[in-house]
N, CA, C and O of each residue as an XYZ file, in Angstrom:
912
protein
N     102.941     76.685    162.441
C     104.310     76.283    162.115
C     105.299     77.232    162.774
O     105.125     78.449    162.704
N     106.321     76.701    163.407
C     107.349     77.545    164.021
C     108.150     78.242    162.945
O     108.507     77.629    161.939
N     108.433     79.506    163.144
C     109.240     80.244    162.183
C     110.445     80.795    162.895
O     110.526     81.996    163.154
N     111.385     79.926    163.215
C     112.612     80.326    163.879
C     113.748     79.484    163.339
O     113.541     78.649    162.458
N     114.936     79.693    163.855
C     116.106     79.001    163.335
C     116.075     77.504    163.593
O     116.909     76.771    163.062
N     115.126     77.035    164.401
C     115.029     75.606    164.643
C     114.385     74.880    163.463
O     114.434     73.652    163.382
N     113.786     75.639    162.554
C     113.149     75.056    161.386
C     114.214     74.527    160.433
O     115.226     75.191    160.205
N     113.995     73.331    159.873
C     114.962     72.754    158.939
C     115.177     73.690    157.757
O     114.236     74.327    157.283
N     116.423     73.773    157.280
C     116.721     74.663    156.173
C     115.796     74.379    154.991
O     115.770     73.257    154.483
N     115.036     75.387    154.546
C     114.127     75.172    153.424
C     114.895     75.194    152.104
O     114.907     76.210    151.409
N     115.537     74.071    151.756
C     116.423     74.038    150.597
C     115.759     73.460    149.356
O     116.432     73.203    148.358
N     114.452     73.255    149.405
C     113.707     72.871    148.220
C     112.548     73.832    148.049
O     112.149     74.518    148.990
N     112.009     73.876    146.831
C     110.883     74.781    146.570
C     109.699     74.468    147.475
O     109.024     75.377    147.959
N     109.448     73.182    147.703
C     108.312     72.800    148.540
C     108.514     73.238    149.980
O     107.584     73.727    150.621
N     109.738     73.062    150.494
C     110.017     73.466    151.874
C     109.925     74.984    152.016
O     109.399     75.489    153.008
N     110.436     75.707    151.022
C     110.371     77.163    151.080
C     108.917     77.632    151.032
O     108.526     78.537    151.769
N     108.128     77.016    150.165
C     106.716     77.379    150.074
C     106.004     77.126    151.401
O     105.163     77.921    151.821
N     106.344     76.014    152.058
C     105.739     75.699    153.349
C     106.172     76.707    154.404
O     105.369     77.117    155.243
N     107.429     77.103    154.364
C     107.932     78.090    155.319
C     107.214     79.419    155.134
O     106.782     80.032    156.110
N     107.084     79.867    153.893
C     106.398     81.126    153.596
C     104.944     81.062    154.059
O     104.430     82.023    154.632
N     104.288     79.939    153.814
C     102.907     79.789    154.244
C     102.802     79.827    155.772
O     101.843     80.369    156.322
N     103.798     79.246    156.450
C     103.818     79.313    157.908
C     103.939     80.732    158.408
O     103.276     81.114    159.372
N     104.789     81.525    157.755
C     104.919     82.932    158.125
C     103.603     83.659    157.880
O     103.152     84.437    158.721
N     102.988     83.405    156.725
C     101.721     84.071    156.399
C     100.666     83.790    157.464
O      99.973     84.704    157.912
N     100.546     82.536    157.865
C      99.556     82.171    158.883
C      99.868     82.831    160.221
O      98.963     83.294    160.916
N     101.157     82.873    160.583
C     101.538     83.509    161.845
C     101.218     85.000    161.825
O     100.717     85.547    162.808
N     101.512     85.662    160.690
C     101.237     87.097    160.584
C      99.735     87.353    160.659
O      99.298     88.280    161.341
N      98.940     86.538    159.963
C      97.484     86.705    159.996
C      96.945     86.524    161.414
O      96.083     87.282    161.860
N      97.463     85.507    162.123
C      97.015     85.270    163.501
C      97.421     86.422    164.410
O      96.622     86.893    165.219
N      98.668     86.874    164.275
C      99.140     87.995    165.096
C      98.326     89.250    164.828
O      97.970     89.973    165.758
N      98.029     89.513    163.557
C      97.262     90.710    163.212
C      95.870     90.659    163.819
O      95.357     91.683    164.270
N      95.250     89.483    163.838
C      93.922     89.350    164.430
C      93.961     89.678    165.916
O      93.088     90.379    166.427
N      94.983     89.165    166.610
C      95.100     89.424    168.048
C      95.393     90.900    168.300
O      94.777     91.519    169.168
N      96.328     91.457    167.545
C      96.709     92.854    167.763
C      95.563     93.800    167.423
O      95.400     94.829    168.079
N      94.772     93.469    166.414
C      93.621     94.304    166.065
C      92.542     94.202    167.140
O      91.974     95.210    167.561
N      92.271     92.990    167.572
C      91.225     92.763    168.587
C      91.559     93.455    169.900
O      90.658     93.897    170.612
N      92.833     93.555    170.227
C      93.256     94.161    171.488
C      93.539     95.657    171.366
O      93.959     96.292    172.334
N      93.308     96.222    170.174
C      93.550     97.650    169.993
C      95.024     98.005    169.939
O      95.389     99.165    170.133
N      95.876     97.023    169.677
C      97.315     97.262    169.642
C      97.763     97.804    168.296
O      98.544     98.755    168.241
N      97.282     97.216    167.215
C      97.635     97.666    165.867
C      96.746     98.842    165.485
O      95.528     98.787    165.660
N      97.357     99.914    164.960
C      96.557    101.077    164.565
C      95.614    100.693    163.423
O      95.821     99.687    162.745
N      94.580    101.506    163.224
C      93.529    101.189    162.256
C      94.056    101.012    160.843
O      93.494    100.240    160.066
N      95.132    101.718    160.497
C      95.686    101.624    159.143
C      96.538    100.379    158.941
O      96.999    100.117    157.830
N      96.753     99.606    160.010
C      97.576     98.381    159.969
C      99.000     98.650    159.500
O      99.614     97.799    158.857
N      99.521     99.818    159.817
C     100.869    100.175    159.376
C     101.905     99.303    160.069
O     101.943     99.216    161.297
N     102.744     98.661    159.265
C     103.814     97.845    159.822
C     104.247     96.766    158.846
O     103.560     96.487    157.863
N     105.387     96.166    159.129
C     105.854     95.047    158.316
C     106.652     94.090    159.185
O     107.136     94.455    160.256
N     106.780     92.859    158.705
C     107.503     91.802    159.410
C     108.574     91.246    158.492
O     108.288     90.897    157.347
N     109.797     91.159    158.976
C     110.885     90.485    158.282
C     111.218     89.218    159.050
O     111.582     89.284    160.224
N     111.099     88.062    158.402
C     111.423     86.787    159.028
C     112.548     86.125    158.249
O     112.382     85.764    157.083
N     113.683     85.969    158.895
C     114.832     85.334    158.262
C     114.487     83.913    157.813
O     113.830     83.168    158.539
N     114.937     83.544    156.606
C     114.803     82.173    156.126
C     116.046     81.413    156.590
O     117.153     81.765    156.184
N     115.900     80.396    157.416
C     117.054     79.687    157.975
C     117.991     79.158    156.888
O     117.559     78.572    155.895
N     119.282     79.384    157.109
C     120.287     78.843    156.206
C     120.437     79.601    154.908
O     121.215     79.188    154.048
N     119.716     80.700    154.734
C     119.791     81.471    153.500
C     120.016     82.947    153.808
O     119.746     83.406    154.918
N     120.507     83.677    152.828
C     120.655     85.120    152.967
C     119.440     85.800    152.336
O     119.563     86.683    151.487
N     118.272     85.362    152.778
C     116.998     85.899    152.319
C     116.018     85.928    153.488
O     116.190     85.238    154.492
N     114.999     86.740    153.324
C     113.961     86.850    154.345
C     112.597     86.845    153.689
O     112.447     87.203    152.520
N     111.606     86.433    154.464
C     110.216     86.627    154.076
C     109.792     87.999    154.598
O     109.961     88.306    155.778
N     109.244     88.812    153.710
C     108.735     90.135    154.082
C     107.231     90.125    153.966
O     106.683     89.825    152.905
N     106.560     90.452    155.055
C     105.092     90.470    155.062
C     104.605     91.774    155.673
O     105.259     92.360    156.535
N     103.458     92.207    155.215
C     102.762     93.326    155.845
C     101.565     92.792    156.625
O     101.032     91.728    156.312
N     101.148     93.544    157.647
C      99.890     93.199    158.292
C      98.762     93.372    157.264
O      98.894     94.188    156.351
N      97.672     92.633    157.388
C      96.610     92.690    156.368
C      96.065     94.098    156.159
O      95.888     94.861    157.109
N      95.805     94.426    154.895
C      95.209     95.711    154.540
C      93.797     95.782    155.133
O      92.994     94.879    154.902
N      93.480     96.837    155.892
C      92.163     96.893    156.543
C      91.010     97.044    155.562
O      89.866     96.752    155.911
N      91.287     97.496    154.337
C      90.229     97.707    153.356
C      89.966     96.459    152.517
O      88.824     96.184    152.152
N      91.020     95.707    152.213
C      90.874     94.560    151.308
C      91.092     93.218    151.995
O      90.649     92.182    151.501
N      91.775     93.242    153.132
C      92.134     92.001    153.801
C      93.361     91.334    153.214
O      93.798     90.295    153.709
N      93.931     91.925    152.149
C      95.118     91.340    151.536
C      96.300     91.388    152.496
O      96.481     92.360    153.230
N      97.102     90.324    152.480
C      98.298     90.240    153.314
C      99.497     90.112    152.371
O      99.878     88.999    152.007
N     100.096     91.241    151.973
C     101.214     91.181    151.032
C     102.392     90.417    151.634
O     102.752     90.632    152.791
N     102.985     89.528    150.847
C     104.108     88.732    151.331
C     105.015     88.399    150.159
O     104.535     88.090    149.069
N     106.313     88.459    150.376
C     107.280     88.174    149.323
C     108.574     87.703    149.953
O     108.700     87.675    151.177
N     109.533     87.335    149.127
C     110.868     86.947    149.582
C     111.863     87.952    149.040
O     111.843     88.259    147.848
N     112.738     88.474    149.898
C     113.755     89.418    149.445
C     115.121     88.972    149.946
O     115.240     88.298    150.969
N     116.141     89.362    149.206
C     117.521     89.041    149.564
C     118.026     90.011    150.623
O     117.458     91.085    150.822
N     119.096     89.619    151.296
C     119.654     90.473    152.339
C     120.110     91.833    151.799
O     120.203     92.795    152.560
N     120.397     91.924    150.487
C     120.794     93.218    149.926
C     119.590     94.052    149.515
O     119.749     95.134    148.950
N     118.379     93.557    149.794
C     117.163     94.303    149.496
C     116.553     93.988    148.148
O     115.443     94.436    147.861
N     117.240     93.235    147.315
C     116.726     92.904    145.994
C     115.798     91.695    146.068
O     115.657     91.058    147.112
N     115.169     91.396    144.927
C     114.335     90.205    144.864
C     112.904     90.475    144.489
O     112.194     89.562    144.067
N     112.455     91.722    144.633
C     111.088     92.072    144.258
C     111.134     93.495    143.698
O     111.383     94.451    144.433
N     110.893     93.627    142.392
C     111.007     94.931    141.742
C     110.065     95.961    142.335
O     110.358     97.157    142.304
N     108.941     95.518    142.871
C     107.982     96.466    143.454
C     108.541     97.148    144.698
O     108.028     98.180    145.131
N     109.596     96.567    145.270
C     110.173     97.119    146.496
C     111.456     97.903    146.240
O     112.203     98.188    147.176
N     111.718     98.253    144.988
C     112.970     98.929    144.643
C     113.164    100.215    145.441
O     114.290    100.552    145.808
N     112.071    100.936    145.711
C     112.189    102.228    146.401
C     112.595    102.076    147.866
O     113.094    103.023    148.475
N     112.383    100.885    148.432
C     112.734    100.669    149.841
C     113.811     99.590    149.984
O     114.021     99.062    151.076
N     114.487     99.266    148.884
C     115.493     98.196    148.920
C     116.603     98.499    149.911
O     117.030     97.613    150.650
N     117.077     99.743    149.938
C     118.154    100.097    150.871
C     117.681     99.982    152.317
O     118.423     99.521    153.185
N     116.451    100.400    152.568
C     115.903    100.290    153.925
C     115.828     98.838    154.352
O     116.231     98.490    155.462
N     115.312     97.992    153.474
C     115.189     96.567    153.803
C     116.556     95.915    153.976
O     116.738     95.058    154.841
N     117.516     96.325    153.147
C     118.877     95.797    153.277
C     119.462     96.174    154.632
O     120.139     95.366    155.268
N     119.199     97.411    155.076
C     119.712     97.853    156.371
C     119.140     97.047    157.517
O     119.870     96.629    158.416
N     117.832     96.828    157.487
C     117.212     96.015    158.534
C     117.806     94.609    158.557
O     118.059     94.056    159.627
N     118.027     94.033    157.378
C     118.498     92.661    157.323
C     119.967     92.518    157.712
O     120.427     91.413    157.996
N     120.705     93.627    157.728
C     122.064     93.558    158.255
C     122.054     93.201    159.740
O     123.029     92.661    160.264
N     120.946     93.508    160.410
C     120.803     93.098    161.816
C     120.877     91.579    161.908
O     121.479     91.044    162.839
N     120.263     90.873    160.941
C     120.328     89.405    160.921
C     121.760     88.917    160.745
O     122.166     87.919    161.341
N     122.519     89.634    159.918
C     123.902     89.231    159.641
C     124.759     89.377    160.893
O     125.544     88.488    161.222
N     124.605     90.500    161.587
C     125.434     90.796    162.755
C     124.947     90.040    163.988
O     125.740     89.702    164.866
N     123.644     89.776    164.051
C     123.054     89.129    165.235
C     122.259     87.889    164.815
O     121.044     87.967    164.630
N     122.932     86.755    164.666
C     122.238     85.536    164.226
C     121.169     85.054    165.193
O     120.306     84.265    164.810
N     121.208     85.514    166.444
C     120.182     85.104    167.409
C     118.834     85.786    167.126
O     117.798     85.347    167.626
N     118.853     86.847    166.332
C     117.630     87.550    165.951
C     117.130     86.972    164.632
O     117.867     86.957    163.646
N     115.904     86.502    164.604
C     115.338     85.939    163.378
C     114.167     86.749    162.849
O     113.731     86.548    161.716
N     113.655     87.664    163.662
C     112.428     88.379    163.309
C     112.567     89.853    163.668
O     112.953     90.197    164.785
N     112.248     90.724    162.703
C     112.225     92.165    162.937
C     110.850     92.668    162.526
O     110.382     92.387    161.422
N     110.207     93.412    163.415
C     108.860     93.906    163.133
C     108.814     95.415    163.353
O     109.148     95.916    164.427
N     108.394     96.121    162.311
C     108.111     97.549    162.471
C     106.601     97.698    162.549
O     105.877     97.172    161.704
N     106.126     98.409    163.557
C     104.689     98.480    163.804
C     104.302     99.833    164.383
O     105.066    100.455    165.121
N     103.100    100.272    164.033
C     102.540    101.480    164.627
C     101.427    101.073    165.586
O     100.475    100.394    165.202
N     101.562    101.496    166.827
C     100.577    101.213    167.868
C     100.252    102.531    168.581
O     101.073    103.448    168.564
N      99.085    102.646    169.201
C      98.688    103.931    169.785
C      99.630    104.458    170.872
O      99.998    105.633    170.845
N     100.020    103.618    171.818
C     100.764    104.148    172.966
C     102.272    104.146    172.755
O     102.950    105.063    173.217
N     102.813    103.147    172.076
C     104.209    103.271    171.658
C     104.333    104.454    170.702
O     105.345    105.155    170.689
N     103.275    104.667    169.893
C     103.258    105.832    169.012
C     103.253    107.145    169.772
O     103.809    108.139    169.306
N     102.625    107.153    170.949
C     102.637    108.372    171.767
C     104.065    108.716    172.192
O     104.460    109.882    172.190
N     104.841    107.677    172.561
C     106.250    107.921    172.873
C     106.989    108.412    171.638
O     107.837    109.300    171.731
N     106.669    107.834    170.477
C     107.334    108.243    169.244
C     107.048    109.702    168.918
O     107.946    110.443    168.517
N     105.801    110.111    169.092
C     105.418    111.470    168.705
C     105.860    112.511    169.721
O     105.947    113.695    169.395
N     106.134    112.093    170.928
C     106.664    113.033    171.923
C     108.185    112.982    171.987
O     108.798    113.654    172.816
N     108.801    112.173    171.100
C     110.262    112.001    171.074
C     110.791    111.600    172.446
O     111.797    112.123    172.925
N     110.076    110.650    173.066
C     110.398    110.233    174.423
C     110.906    108.802    174.452
O     110.273    107.900    173.905
N     112.040    108.598    175.087
C     112.538    107.238    175.302
C     111.524    106.451    176.129
O     110.892    106.996    177.033
N     111.375    105.162    175.810
C     110.381    104.345    176.493
C     111.056    103.493    177.565
O     111.688    102.487    177.244
N     110.929    103.883    178.839
C     111.509    103.073    179.920
C     110.645    101.848    180.190
O     109.419    101.948    180.235
N     111.278    100.699    180.370
C     110.534     99.455    180.548
C     110.200     99.252    182.022
O     110.827     98.456    182.721
N     109.196     99.995    182.471
C     108.813     99.982    183.882
C     107.536     99.198    184.144
O     106.925     99.343    185.203
N     107.133     98.377    183.197
C     105.960     97.516    183.356
C     106.479     96.101    183.582
O     107.218     95.573    182.752
N     106.101     95.489    184.691
C     106.699     94.214    185.093
C     106.578     93.140    184.017
O     107.516     92.374    183.798
N     105.425     93.080    183.343
C     105.206     92.038    182.340
C     106.146     92.185    181.148
O     106.439     91.201    180.469
N     106.618     93.394    180.889
C     107.621     93.617    179.837
C     109.020     93.359    180.383
O     109.830     92.678    179.755
N     109.285     93.907    181.550
C     110.637     93.854    182.111
C     111.145     92.438    182.321
O     112.351     92.198    182.264
N     110.237     91.496    182.565
C     110.695     90.128    182.843
C     111.259     89.442    181.607
O     111.884     88.388    181.719
N     111.045     90.030    180.415
C     111.481     89.385    179.177
C     112.776     89.957    178.612
O     113.234     89.507    177.562
N     113.374     90.932    179.277
C     114.630     91.483    178.791
C     115.392     92.129    179.938
O     114.795     92.691    180.856
N     116.716     92.043    179.874
C     117.557     92.719    180.863
C     117.717     94.198    180.528
O     118.199     94.977    181.350
N     117.314     94.578    179.328
C     117.364     95.990    178.949
C     116.336     96.755    179.759
O     115.302     96.206    180.140
N     116.619     98.023    180.022
C     115.705     98.807    180.849
C     114.980     99.903    180.071
O     114.245    100.699    180.656
N     115.186     99.945    178.757
C     114.582    101.037    177.998
C     114.532    100.700    176.519
O     115.169     99.751    176.062
N     113.767    101.490    175.777
C     113.817    101.499    174.317
C     114.158    102.928    173.901
O     113.365    103.843    174.124
N     115.327    103.128    173.298
C     115.704    104.487    172.907
C     114.852    104.998    171.754
O     114.248    104.216    171.019
N     114.809    106.322    171.604
C     114.034    106.935    170.534
C     114.987    107.422    169.447
O     116.002    108.055    169.740
N     114.657    107.125    168.192
C     115.447    107.556    167.040
C     114.799    108.806    166.469
O     113.721    108.734    165.878
N     115.446    109.946    166.639
C     114.875    111.211    166.191
C     115.433    111.615    164.828
O     114.682    112.036    163.948
N     116.742    111.489    164.654
C     117.368    111.772    163.365
C     117.120    110.577    162.455
O     117.710    109.515    162.651
N     116.247    110.741    161.456
C     115.834    109.623    160.610
C     116.681    109.499    159.346
O     116.368    108.692    158.470
N     117.756    110.294    159.242
C     118.574    110.210    158.033
C     119.385    108.921    157.956
O     119.430    108.313    156.887
N     120.028    108.471    159.036
C     120.741    107.188    158.946
C     119.767    106.035    158.770
O     118.621    106.111    159.213
N     120.219    104.970    158.126
C     119.391    103.785    157.971
C     119.053    103.218    159.346
O     119.932    103.086    160.199
N     117.777    102.883    159.564
C     117.362    102.429    160.891
C     118.056    101.133    161.292
O     118.377    100.938    162.464
N     118.289    100.242    160.323
C     118.989     99.001    160.632
C     120.380     99.253    161.174
O     120.818     98.585    162.111
N     121.075    100.214    160.588
C     122.417    100.574    161.058
C     122.346    101.126    162.476
O     123.191    100.808    163.313
N     121.340    101.952    162.746
C     121.178    102.511    164.089
C     120.869    101.421    165.110
O     121.351    101.467    166.242
N     120.065    100.441    164.705
C     119.750     99.332    165.615
C     121.023     98.572    165.978
O     121.232     98.227    167.142
N     121.864     98.312    164.995
C     123.125     97.611    165.257
C     123.991     98.407    166.229
O     124.611     97.832    167.124
N     124.037     99.720    166.057
C     124.836    100.561    166.955
C     124.267    100.526    168.374
O     125.026    100.450    169.340
N     122.941    100.582    168.509
C     122.338    100.531    169.838
C     122.563     99.165    170.490
O     122.737     99.082    171.706
N     122.560     98.096    169.692
C     122.795     96.759    170.251
C     124.236     96.595    170.724
O     124.504     95.779    171.605
N     125.157     97.349    170.158
C     126.531     97.328    170.659
C     126.579     97.870    172.083
O     127.334     97.378    172.922
N     125.761     98.894    172.344
C     125.746     99.509    173.670
C     124.897     98.716    174.656
O     125.183     98.685    175.852
N     123.849     98.076    174.142
C     122.938     97.318    174.996
C     122.530     96.040    174.264
O     121.544     96.048    173.526
N     123.267     94.944    174.452
C     122.979     93.710    173.707
C     121.652     93.070    174.069
O     121.194     92.164    173.373
N     121.021     93.527    175.154
C     119.734     92.974    175.571
C     118.550     93.757    175.014
O     117.397     93.410    175.271
N     118.830     94.813    174.251
C     117.788     95.685    173.715
C     116.796     94.893    172.874
O     117.193     94.022    172.101
N     115.507     95.191    173.020
C     114.471     94.475    172.274
C     113.709     95.367    171.290
O     112.859     94.883    170.543
N     114.015     96.674    171.289
C     113.295     97.524    170.355
C     113.730     98.970    170.443
O     114.423     99.377    171.376
N     113.307     99.745    169.442
C     113.559    101.186    169.420
C     112.269    101.893    169.045
O     111.403    101.324    168.380
N     112.153    103.144    169.480
C     111.025    103.995    169.147
C     111.456    104.894    167.992
O     112.545    105.468    168.018
N     110.607    105.015    166.990
C     110.942    105.793    165.796
C     110.243    107.143    165.857
O     109.016    107.213    165.793
N     111.023    108.221    165.982
C     110.455    109.547    166.146
C     109.359    109.862    165.134
O     109.567    109.727    163.929
N     108.196    110.280    165.621
C     107.032    110.656    164.811
C     106.443    109.497    164.015
O     105.679    109.715    163.075
N     106.792    108.270    164.384
C     106.265    107.105    163.667
C     105.766    106.047    164.622
O     104.842    106.274    165.403
N     106.392    104.886    164.548
C     105.994    103.776    165.395
C     107.166    103.240    166.182
O     107.914    103.998    166.799
N     107.325    101.923    166.159
C     108.419    101.279    166.885
C     108.887    100.072    166.082
O     108.126     99.491    165.309
N     110.135     99.709    166.275
C     110.684     98.505    165.666
C     111.174     97.601    166.782
O     111.991     98.004    167.610
N     110.667     96.372    166.797
C     111.031     95.403    167.832
C     111.504     94.133    167.151
O     111.211     93.897    165.979
N     112.244     93.310    167.901
C     112.811     92.112    167.298
C     112.844     90.969    168.290
O     112.699     91.162    169.497
N     113.039     89.761    167.749
C     113.076     88.566    168.585
C     113.330     87.344    167.737
O     114.019     87.415    166.719
N     112.771     86.214    168.159
C     112.960     84.938    167.477
C     111.601     84.331    167.181
O     111.026     83.651    168.031
N     111.082     84.568    165.984
C     109.799     84.018    165.578
C     108.708     85.073    165.508
O     108.683     86.008    166.309
N     107.808     84.918    164.545
C     106.748     85.904    164.329
C     105.816     86.005    165.538
O     105.544     87.107    166.016
N     105.332     84.883    166.029
C     104.386     84.917    167.153
C     105.061     85.396    168.437
O     104.523     86.293    169.087
N     106.232     84.838    168.845
C     106.864     85.344    170.064
C     107.164     86.839    170.018
O     107.009     87.529    171.025
N     107.592     87.347    168.866
C     107.910     88.780    168.772
C     106.647     89.613    168.857
O     106.651     90.670    169.488
N     105.557     89.161    168.234
C     104.295     89.886    168.359
C     103.741     89.821    169.778
O     103.101     90.769    170.232
N     103.977     88.724    170.480
C     103.565     88.652    171.891
C     104.296     89.718    172.711
O     103.707     90.337    173.597
N     105.578     89.927    172.413
C     106.330     90.957    173.129
C     105.796     92.341    172.763
O     105.724     93.222    173.619
N     105.422     92.537    171.499
C     104.836     93.812    171.084
C     103.557     94.090    171.865
O     103.335     95.211    172.324
N     102.720     93.072    172.015
C     101.473     93.235    172.773
C     101.768     93.694    174.201
O     101.103     94.595    174.712
N     102.766     93.078    174.849
C     103.132     93.472    176.205
C     103.724     94.878    176.238
O     103.430     95.660    177.142
N     104.562     95.196    175.246
C     105.182     96.521    175.212
C     104.131     97.612    175.061
O     104.209     98.650    175.719
N     103.145     97.378    174.194
C     102.069     98.356    174.017
C     101.240     98.486    175.291
O     100.832     99.586    175.663
N     100.995     97.363    175.956
C     100.262     97.371    177.219
C     101.018     98.199    178.267
O     100.427     99.000    178.991
N     102.336     97.984    178.327
C     103.148     98.736    179.270
C     103.159    100.221    178.950
O     103.071    101.059    179.848
N     103.269    100.546    177.651
C     103.264    101.950    177.251
C     101.944    102.615    177.636
O     101.931    103.762    178.081
N     100.830    101.893    177.465
C      99.528    102.442    177.835
C      99.461    102.715    179.335
O      99.019    103.785    179.753
N      99.897    101.753    180.141
C      99.874    101.940    181.591
C     100.728    103.128    182.004
O     100.345    103.900    182.883
N     101.884    103.272    181.370
C     102.791    104.351    181.755
C     102.277    105.711    181.302
O     102.457    106.707    182.003
N     101.640    105.761    180.134
C     101.041    107.024    179.698
C      99.897    107.415    180.641
O      99.785    108.580    181.021
N      99.055    106.461    181.017
C      97.955    106.750    181.939
C      98.461    107.142    183.318
O      97.853    107.966    184.002
N      99.594    106.540    183.727
C     100.155    106.853    185.048
C     100.639    108.288    185.143
O     100.784    108.825    186.240
N     100.889    108.912    183.996
C     101.354    110.303    184.014
C     100.351    111.214    184.717
O     100.737    112.200    185.344
N      99.057    110.880    184.613
C      98.026    111.690    185.273
C      98.061    111.551    186.782
O      97.482    112.369    187.498
N      98.741    110.513    187.273
C      98.826    110.262    188.720
C     100.222    110.556    189.265
O     100.577    110.137    190.367
N     100.986    111.269    188.488
C     102.320    111.642    188.937
C     103.440    110.873    188.265
O     104.614    111.117    188.543
N     103.090    109.940    187.376
C     104.120    109.234    186.621
C     104.471    107.869    187.197
O     104.214    107.585    188.367
N     105.059    107.037    186.357
C     105.468    105.697    186.762
C     106.634    105.771    187.740
O     107.547    106.579    187.570
N     106.598    104.935    188.747
C     107.686    104.867    189.713
C     108.638    103.725    189.347
O     108.283    102.811    188.602
N     109.834    103.800    189.881
C     110.803    102.720    189.676
C     110.347    101.476    190.429
O     109.547    101.563    191.360
N     110.866    100.314    190.017
C     110.534     99.066    190.696
C     111.031     99.088    192.143
O     112.052     99.700    192.457
N     110.290     98.412    193.004
C     110.718     98.275    194.389
C     111.895     97.321    194.512
O     112.303     96.709    193.525
N     112.445     97.188    195.715
C     113.610     96.326    195.936
C     113.340     94.885    195.498
O     112.312     94.301    195.840
N     114.274     94.330    194.744
C     114.279     92.916    194.325
C     113.203     92.551    193.310
O     113.119     91.394    192.898
N     112.369     93.524    192.893
C     111.288     93.187    191.960
C     111.848     92.711    190.619
O     111.365     91.728    190.057
N     112.861     93.405    190.111
C     113.421     93.010    188.821
C     114.062     91.628    188.891
O     113.900     90.819    187.977
N     114.783     91.358    189.965
C     115.377     90.028    190.118
C     114.290     88.954    190.124
O     114.463     87.883    189.543
N     113.176     89.249    190.782
C     112.062     88.312    190.823
C     111.483     88.098    189.422
O     111.187     86.970    189.028
N     111.326     89.199    188.674
C     110.778     89.089    187.316
C     111.704     88.301    186.404
O     111.256     87.435    185.652
N     113.012     88.605    186.472
C     113.984     87.906    185.616
C     114.082     86.434    185.972
O     114.324     85.599    185.100
N     113.897     86.106    187.243
C     113.938     84.703    187.662
C     112.793     83.923    187.028
O     112.939     82.734    186.748
N     111.671     84.568    186.802
C     110.524     83.899    186.203
C     110.785     83.436    184.783
O     110.229     82.431    184.339
N     111.629     84.165    184.073
C     111.903     83.821    182.684
C     113.299     83.245    182.480
O     113.715     82.983    181.352
N     114.022     83.050    183.589
C     115.341     82.433    183.493
C     116.448     83.357    183.025
O     117.546     82.899    182.707
N     116.171     84.675    182.980
C     117.231     85.598    182.558
C     118.292     85.749    183.627
O     119.445     86.071    183.341
N     117.877     85.506    184.889
C     118.842     85.539    186.008
C     118.432     84.516    187.048
O     119.101     84.374    188.072
């Protein structure tokens, strides 16, 4: 089931239940792919926020627990309320969901820990998008690193999007990364490419580091996806 703004407004209990089930299936499928490809860390650390079309609420899901296989999923309001078990992170969730308010084109926010994006996070290094398979999907040329973790991450994302409206993600100092897009599966596909690019660039460091794209390469990549 597609989980994007093209989905009819789930204005009945049955439609909402179907939407939530669609998100659950998408998250389970994405987790299987990310685990099989070595993208998701062994602890499955991460969460997915999927905006519910036409409502000021989101579906919040975690990747499946590696010990039990449980896939926690709930519905929360844009102010972070809606599930008492999440009271301790309500402000954090509210901050992330403000991104939905300011940027209606974004329907999905995913925080995830992966080995090579995590390497950038732990070295406090900005992640330059120098892998062609990643670069063709965004006009942005980098993912900035958030080192000062005191401000709400959602607020910081909004500020970075003011400077770079094409930005697709940020690196979280000493943690993982937060990426966004339109739909659970498309956003996880971008995560898979981003992790692949990070791995190539980390390995390239042993050979002198990643080089900039050659002449016209970026234009060629953007033409493939219609960005230019």
